[in-house]
C-alpha positions as CSV (number, residue, x, y, z in Angstrom):
1,M,38.6,171.2,59.8
2,V,35.0,171.1,58.6
3,I,34.0,167.4,57.7
4,N,31.3,167.1,55.0
5,A,30.1,164.3,52.6
6,Q,33.0,165.1,50.3
7,N,35.9,164.6,52.7
8,K,34.5,162.3,55.5
9,E,35.8,159.1,53.8
10,K,39.3,160.5,53.7
11,Y,39.0,161.8,57.2
12,L,38.1,158.5,58.7
13,E,40.6,156.6,56.6
14,D,43.3,159.0,58.2
15,L,42.0,158.5,61.5
16,K,42.2,154.6,61.2
17,N,45.7,155.0,59.9
18,W,46.7,157.2,62.8
19,L,45.2,154.8,65.4
20,C,47.3,152.1,63.8
21,E,50.3,154.0,64.2
22,L,49.6,154.7,67.9
23,E,48.8,151.0,68.5
24,S,52.0,150.3,70.4
25,A,52.2,153.5,72.6
26,P,50.6,153.1,76.0
27,L,47.8,155.3,77.3
28,E,49.0,158.1,79.4
29,E,47.5,159.1,82.8
30,M,45.8,162.6,82.2
31,G,48.0,164.6,84.7
32,A,51.2,163.1,83.7
33,F,50.2,163.8,80.0
34,F,49.8,167.6,80.5
35,R,52.7,167.8,82.9
36,K,55.1,166.5,80.2
37,R,54.0,168.9,77.5
38,L,53.4,172.0,79.7
39,P,56.3,173.9,78.2
40,E,55.0,173.8,74.7
41,Y,51.2,173.6,75.6
42,E,50.3,177.2,75.0
43,A,52.1,177.5,71.7
44,R,50.4,174.3,70.3
45,M,46.9,175.0,71.4
46,T,47.1,178.5,70.1
47,K,48.3,177.4,66.8
48,F,45.4,174.9,66.3
49,W,42.7,176.9,68.1
50,G,43.8,180.6,68.2
51,E,40.6,182.0,66.5
52,D,38.3,179.5,68.2
53,Y,39.5,180.8,71.5
54,K,38.3,184.2,70.4
55,Q,35.0,182.8,69.1
56,F,34.4,180.9,72.3
57,A,35.0,184.0,74.5
58,R,32.6,185.9,72.5
59,A,30.0,183.1,73.0
60,V,29.9,183.7,76.9
61,P,27.2,186.0,77.7
62,Q,28.1,189.6,78.4
63,S,25.8,189.6,81.5
64,A,27.6,186.7,83.0
65,K,29.7,188.0,86.1
66,R,30.3,184.9,87.9
67,I,31.8,182.1,85.9
68,L,33.0,178.5,86.6
69,D,35.7,177.2,84.2
70,L,35.9,173.5,83.9
71,G,39.3,172.2,82.9
72,C,40.9,175.6,82.8
73,G,44.3,174.4,82.3
74,T,46.6,177.4,81.8
75,G,43.8,179.5,81.1
76,L,43.9,180.2,77.2
77,E,40.1,180.6,77.0
78,L,40.3,182.9,79.9
79,D,43.1,185.0,78.1
80,A,40.5,185.6,75.4
81,L,37.8,186.3,77.8
82,Y,39.9,188.8,79.9
83,N,40.8,190.6,76.6
84,L,37.0,191.3,76.1
85,R,36.1,192.2,79.7
86,A,37.9,191.9,83.2
87,D,34.8,192.5,85.3
88,I,34.3,188.9,86.0
89,S,34.8,186.7,88.9
90,V,36.2,183.1,87.8
91,I,36.5,179.9,89.5
92,G,38.6,177.4,87.6
93,I,38.9,173.9,88.1
94,D,41.8,171.6,86.9
95,L,43.4,168.4,87.9
96,S,47.0,169.8,86.9
97,P,48.7,171.7,89.7
98,D,51.4,172.7,87.2
99,M,48.9,174.2,84.8
100,L,47.0,176.1,87.7
101,D,50.4,177.6,88.7
102,A,51.0,178.8,85.2
103,L,47.4,180.3,84.9
104,M,47.9,182.2,88.2
105,K,51.1,183.7,87.2
106,K,49.4,185.2,84.2
107,H,46.3,186.4,86.1
108,G,47.0,186.5,89.6
109,D,45.7,190.1,89.6
110,K,42.2,189.2,88.7
111,D,39.3,188.1,90.5
112,L,40.3,184.3,90.2
113,T,40.0,181.3,92.5
114,L,41.7,178.0,91.3
115,L,40.7,174.6,92.6
116,C,43.0,171.6,92.0
117,G,41.2,168.3,91.3
118,S,38.7,166.6,89.0
119,Y,35.8,168.5,88.0
120,F,33.6,165.2,88.3
121,A,34.5,165.2,92.2
122,V,35.3,168.8,93.2
123,P,32.1,170.4,94.6
124,F,30.9,173.6,92.7
125,P,31.1,176.7,95.1
126,G,27.9,178.5,94.9
127,A,25.9,179.5,91.8
128,F,27.1,180.9,88.6
129,D,25.8,182.9,85.8
130,A,28.0,180.8,83.2
131,V,29.8,177.6,83.4
132,I,32.5,177.1,80.5
133,S,34.9,174.5,79.2
134,F,37.0,174.4,76.2
135,E,38.6,171.3,74.6
136,S,38.2,169.1,77.6
137,L,35.2,167.0,77.7
138,H,36.0,164.9,74.7
139,H,38.0,162.6,77.1
140,F,35.0,161.2,78.9
141,L,32.2,158.7,78.5
142,P,28.5,159.9,78.1
143,E,27.6,158.2,81.4
144,K,30.1,160.7,83.2
145,K,29.1,163.6,81.3
146,S,25.3,163.0,82.1
147,R,26.0,163.4,85.7
148,L,28.2,166.3,85.2
149,F,25.8,168.1,83.1
150,K,23.0,167.8,85.8
151,R,25.6,169.3,88.4
152,I,26.2,172.0,86.0
153,Y,22.5,172.7,85.4
154,D,21.9,172.7,89.1
155,C,24.7,175.2,89.8
156,L,23.6,177.9,87.1
157,T,21.4,180.8,88.0
158,P,18.0,180.8,86.1
159,G,18.8,181.7,82.5
160,G,22.5,180.8,83.1
161,M,24.5,179.3,80.2
162,F,26.8,176.3,79.9
163,V,29.4,177.1,77.0
164,N,31.3,174.1,75.8
165,G,33.9,174.5,72.9
166,D,35.0,171.1,71.9
167,Y,36.0,168.6,69.4
168,F,33.0,166.5,68.5
169,A,33.0,163.2,66.4
170,C,31.9,163.9,62.8
171,C,29.6,160.8,62.7
172,D,28.7,157.7,64.7
173,E,31.5,155.7,62.7
174,E,34.2,158.0,64.3
175,E,32.5,158.0,67.8
176,N,32.3,154.4,68.0
177,L,35.8,153.5,66.5
178,L,37.5,155.8,69.0
179,R,35.4,154.5,72.1
180,E,36.0,150.9,71.0
181,T,39.9,151.6,70.8
182,W,39.8,153.5,74.1
183,S,38.0,150.5,75.9
184,R,40.3,147.8,74.2
185,K,43.5,149.7,75.3
186,R,42.2,150.2,78.9
187,R,41.6,146.5,79.0
188,E,44.8,145.4,77.6
189,E,46.9,147.9,79.8
190,N,44.8,146.8,82.9
191,I,44.0,150.5,83.7
192,P,41.5,150.9,86.6
193,D,38.3,152.5,85.8
194,D,38.7,155.5,88.1
195,T,42.0,156.4,86.4
196,F,41.6,159.3,83.9
197,V,43.7,158.8,80.5
198,H,44.5,161.2,77.8
199,F,42.7,159.6,74.8
200,D,39.8,161.2,72.6
201,I,36.4,159.6,72.7
202,P,34.2,162.5,71.5
203,L,30.4,162.2,71.0
204,T,28.7,163.7,68.0
205,K,27.2,167.2,68.3
206,E,23.8,165.5,68.2
207,H,24.5,163.1,71.0
208,E,26.2,165.7,73.1
209,A,23.2,168.1,72.7
210,A,20.8,165.2,73.6
211,L,22.6,164.5,77.0
212,L,22.2,168.1,77.7
213,K,18.7,168.3,76.6
214,E,17.9,165.3,79.0
215,V,18.8,167.4,82.1
216,G,16.7,170.4,81.0
217,F,19.0,172.6,78.9
218,T,17.9,174.5,75.7
219,V,20.7,173.8,73.2
220,T,22.2,175.6,70.1
221,V,25.2,174.7,68.3
222,E,27.7,177.3,66.7
223,N,30.3,175.9,64.4
224,G,33.9,177.3,64.7
225,N,37.3,176.6,62.7
226,D,38.4,173.6,64.4
227,C,36.0,173.1,67.0
228,S,32.2,173.8,67.7
229,I,30.6,175.6,70.4
230,I,27.5,174.1,72.2
231,K,25.6,176.7,74.2
232,A,23.0,175.4,76.7
233,V,20.7,177.7,78.6
234,K,19.0,176.8,81.8
């Protein structure tokens, strides 16, 4: 959905109503959230972002042969990428062993290495022509993103690209509303700072791009159907 001046007010009203409906629902730990929803995960994601996966795959440079996928899940973005070309070497990182198992069952014949853990903590093995991530980073605070973006920049080869397809807040009001709700619910539920929970706290595209520029990237934004793609070149 493209948010503009005509529909932004209605969008924010619907968002506030949705948050009120979820008020009594506890936050779910990230791994548990995806484990519970694994049976219907691919059908649901493809329904909402099917065309965006294809656009995302086309955004990855043709020259990129060695690729790091952060939050690879079951590999829906890799499905689209492999449909374009199979001559790539991919390392995927995800904190869900169940999703990694599903990915390996689909693409075990590819040059694919999977690492189970948080991409904030797992060392990035070697240098890469491209780093990719699809619908993953909107769960994290800008402070964590800044440190991650620096690591991504450092692991890219000269001229390498970070391609991030994600959900971004339409405006500062949405960004602040979601972050305030996230912070309050964590306090109320006594959730430790180092526990990842499944709750959306996206930045605006402008704020996300600013973080990337701060670590040295040159940034362009490509709007998709239901997500936008940020391309950051080293």
